N, C-alpha and C positions, 0 to 999 in steps of 0.2 A: 326734939322736933317731931312733928306728926305730919304725915303726907297721905292724902287720899289719891289713889290712882284708878281712873275709870277707863275702861276699854270695852269695845263691843266684842272682842275676841282675845283670849289669853291662852297660850300654849301651856300645858297639854290639854286643857279643858275643851277648847273650841278653836278651830283654825281654818282660815281660807287662804292666808298669805303671810307676808313678812310681819305685818302688824302684830299678829299673835306671838311670833317668836320674840319680838322686842318686849311686848307686854308681859310675856312669861319670864323673861330674864331680868328686866330692870327692877321690878319691885323687890326681888330677893337681894339683888346687888346693893340697892339703896339701904335695905334693912340691915345688911351685914356691916354697914357703917354706923350702926347704933341708932338709926332712925326708925320710928314706929310707922309702919306702912299698912294701909288698909286698901286692898284692891276690890274693885266692883266690876261685875260682868252680869249680863242677863243669863238666866238659867234656861238654855235652849233645850228643846226636846232631845237633841243629839248628844247632850252631855251625859256621860256614864258616871253617875254619882257614886255608885258602889266601887267601881274601879279606882276612882280618884279619892275616895274617902271623904266625900262631901256630905255633911250631915245637916238635917233640918233643925233649926233652933226655934225657940218659943218667941217668935217676933214676926210681925207683918207690918206692911206700910200701905196706907190708902192714898191714892192719887185721884183727885177730882178734876176731870177734864171734860169740857163740852157737855155738861149735865150727865156725866157718867162717872162711876167710881171704879177704878182699877185697883184691885188688891194684889199686892206682891208678897208672897211668902218669902222668908229669908233663910238661906242655907249658908253654911260656913265651912271653911277649911283653914286650918292653921298650919302654915309652913314657915319659911323664913319671914314671910309677910302673912298677914291675916287676910283671907279672901272671902268676900261676901258675894253670894249669887242670888239675884232677885228673880223670883219665879212667878210668872203670870202666863198660864197656858193659852189663854185667848190670843195673847200677843206674841209669845215666843215658843209655843208648843207646835212648831211647824217643822217641815222637813229640811228647810234651808235657813241660813242665818239672815240673808238679806232679800232673797227671792229666788225663784226657779230660773233655769237658763233662759226662759222667755223674757225675763226682766225682773225689776225690783217689785216687792210687794207694794201695792198702792197705798197702804196705810203705814208706811215706814216712818212718816212724820209722827204719828200717834205712838207707834211702837217705841221709837228711841226718844221721843219727847217724854213719854210717860216714864221710861226708864230713868231719864235724867232727873225728872221730878222726884222719883222714888229714891235715888241716891241722895239728893239734897234733904229729903224728909228723914231718911234714916240717919244721916249725919246730925241733923238737928235733934231728933228724938233720942238718940243714944249719946248725945253730948260728946261726939268724937273730937270736936274743937281742933280741926287741922290747921296747921300753919300754911299749908300749900295744898291746892287741888290740881292734879295733873290729868288732863284729858287728852284724848287721841282721836283725830279725824272727825268727820262731820257727825258721826253717830252719837258722840258725847259732847259736841261743841255747844249745845244749849246750856250745859252746866255752868260755864262762866257767866253767861247771860243771866241765868236764874240766881246765881250766887250774888251778883251785883244788884240786879234790878228787882228781883222778887224777895230774896232773903236778906238783902242789905248787909251782907257780910263784907263790908268794904275793907276790913282788916285782914281778910283771908286772901292771900295771893293766889292767882290762878295762872297756869301755863297750858297752852295747847300745842301739841305736836302734830304737824302736818306730815303724814307719811306719803300721801299722794294727792296733790292738789286737783287732779282730774275728777275726783269724786267729792262733791260738795254738799249734798243733801238739799236739793232745790225742790220746793213744793209750791203749789198755788197759794195765793196770798191769804186765802181763808184758813190756812193753817194757823194764822194768828189767833183766830177765834177757837179753832179746835184745840189749841194748846194754851188757851187763857193767857196769852202774852200781852194783850193790850195794843190797840192800834197806834199808840204813841211811840211804839218801837218800829213801826212800819214806815221808815224813811231811809234815805240814802246813807245816813251816818250810822245806821244800825242794821236791821235785818232785811231791809228792802233791797231787791236785786232784780232790775228790769221787770217791775210789777209782780215779782214773786218773792218767796221767802227763801233765804239762803242760810242754812244752819252754820256752815263753816265760816261764812262772813261774820256772823254774830260772835262766834268764838274768837275770831281774830280781833274784832273791835273791842270786846269786853275783857279779854285776857290781859293779865299783867305782862306776860311775855309770850312770844310765839317762837317755837323752835321747829326746825325741820331736819331731815335725816342726813344732810351733808352740807358743808360750807358752799360748795358749788351750786347745789340746788337752791339754797337760800338766795343766791344772786339771780339764778335763772328765773325764778318765779316772780321776780319784780319786772320782768320784760314780757311784752305781749305774746311772744312765741310760746312761752311756757306758763303764762299766768292764768290761763283759762278764765279770763274775764275778771280776775281778782288782782291783777298786777298793780292797778292803781291803788287799791286798798292797801296792798302790801308795801308799796312805795311810801304811802302816807304813814304807815306804822313801822317803817324800816328801823326806827330807833329801838324797837323792842323785838326785832327779828334776828334770830341766831341759827346758824347751821352747825349742828353737832353730828359728827360722822357716826353712822350706824355701826354696830358690831354684832357678833354672834357669841353665844355662850359656848365656850370651848369645852365645858363639861357635858353639855347636851349634844353638841356636834363633835363627837370624838370617835374616830374609827378604831381606837384601841379598846373602847368599851361598848360601842354601839351594838345593842342586842338584836337589831334588825338585819345586819349584814351577814354574809355567809361565813367570813373569816376575819377576825379582828387583826389589825395591824397598826404599826406606828412608823415613824420616820426611820427607825432602825430595822424594821422588818417589811419594808415597802414592797419586797418581792411578793408578799402575800396578796397584794392588790390584784395580781394576775389570776389568783384563785377565784377572787370575787368576779372578775370579768368572765372567766370560763363558766362558772356556775350560773351567772346571770344570763349569758347567751343561751345556755342550755334550757333554762327555765322559760324564756320568752320565745324560743324557737329561732334565734339568729345563729348564723354559721360563720366559721372561720375566725378564730380569736386573733389571728395575725393581722386582721383588718383593724384600723382604728375605730373606736366606738365613740360616737358623738351623742350627747344626750341633750334634750330640751325638757326642762321641768318648769311649769309656770301656768299662770292664768291664760286661758285661751281668749285673748282680747287684742284689739287693734294695737294698743300701746306696746304690747309685748312682741310685736313684729311677726305675729303668726301668719300674716298675709304673705310675708316673704318666704316662709316655709311652704305655705300652700301653693304659691305660684312657682316654686322651685322643685316641687315634689318629684316630678318626672325626671329631672336632671339628677336629683339626689339618688333616685332608684338605680341610676346607671353608674354611680361612683363606686370605686373600690373601697367602700367604707360601710360600716353599720351605723344605723341611727335608731335611737329609742326616744319616743315622744310621750310625755305624760302631762296631762293638764285637763282642766275643766273650766268652762267659762260661758261666753256668749253662744246663743243657740246656733248661729250660722257656722261658727267654727266647730262647735261640738258635732254638728251634723256632718260637716265635711270630714273631720278626722275619724268619726265613726265609720264613714263610708269607705275609708281606705284601710281599716283594720284587716290585716292578713293579706292585703293586696300585693305588697312588694316583699320579696324574700329578704331584703336587707333593711327593712324599716319596720320596727315594732311600734305600735300605737296603742295607747290606753287612755280613753277619755274618762277620767276619774280624778278624784282627789284621794291619794293613797300615800300616807306617810311612810309606811314600811317599804313600799316599792321605790319611792323616791330615794331613800337612803341606800338601798341596794344599787340604784343607778349611779349615785355619787361615788360609791365605793368601786364600782366596776369600770367607770368611764375613763377614756383617755382625754376627751375634750368636752367642755361645756359649750353648747350652742346658745347664745344669748343675743338674739337679733332685735332687742327692744328699740323702739323709735326714740324713747327717752327713759331714763331711770332716775327717780329721786335719789336713790343710792344703790339699791339692789343688795340682796343677801346671797343670792345663788352663787355669785363668783367667790364670795368669802367661804361659803360651805364647800364649794368645789376645791378650792385651794387647801382647805383643811383636810380633805380626803385625797389629796395628792393628784387631783385631776387638772 
């Protein structure tokens, strides 16, 4: 069996959240079952090809969109699965994956639409002949549409995983022309969404199956409260909607071998966790290791409940506890948390995405603070438990 796995971010190559962790772990685990797996990701400016052993191969793919030709150079890394990275500096040679804190890049429809075409063109040109194409979230949701509607691979099954329904890839209706999709797809049973184009909706409609990251979330998104306008579509296609509980890779998230933390430990040497706490407090300037240490690690966005932290910050500063906050996200939250860096002696704040620091925090903390308004599944709590927090 052969599987194509497409994602906009894959750990350790590029990461902004939990999608990358799943996309980094799943292809290898599937490949270990004897399945041939081909992973695809854009080659962003931020990817360190030398560190990851990613090499350029003698191949390129041309994508014709809106009277333009976008050429993607192809890079490759062979691990348990084979990963292909598609490079176009005009589209992906930027400082951020999806956009700066001020908002998304305005041409994200072209960026990820062209990437989706490039994946399909490469599959066709190299005769990969997959039995299944697995895509993730709105950034790759056009692939099932293209597979069925443009490439007519009706024998190839497709599955889309929704990691967070709140992000759907919604663009003005003229994206239909910019992406050469054809206006016959612009209707309520396909890509049309309140007179706009919705990438995720297209993926739901045209995929053979739809999965999401927990059984509970699969039920929740069929109700208006959590459906973000797509609950009706998901109810219609509930016969192909499955909730599969997320997990973490215990080899990657392992305090016994984690190279980022101060002192490695396991369930039999849990007392060494206190060494991590002591050294972390010293590094970030917090005092009194007898106080409980609460950590928040996550995207600074409304969904993650950061308004609750912001509105409670004065009360938190008076508590007999230490707090460490690490995250990056929407501009209003970035600005607020930057404004309080160093303001309170018991609250450490770092507005950044920092993998190494986050691991030190998991290893040092007593408690995980997770005030999310909703979570499709959440990985933070699994990682925290893995680190004895």
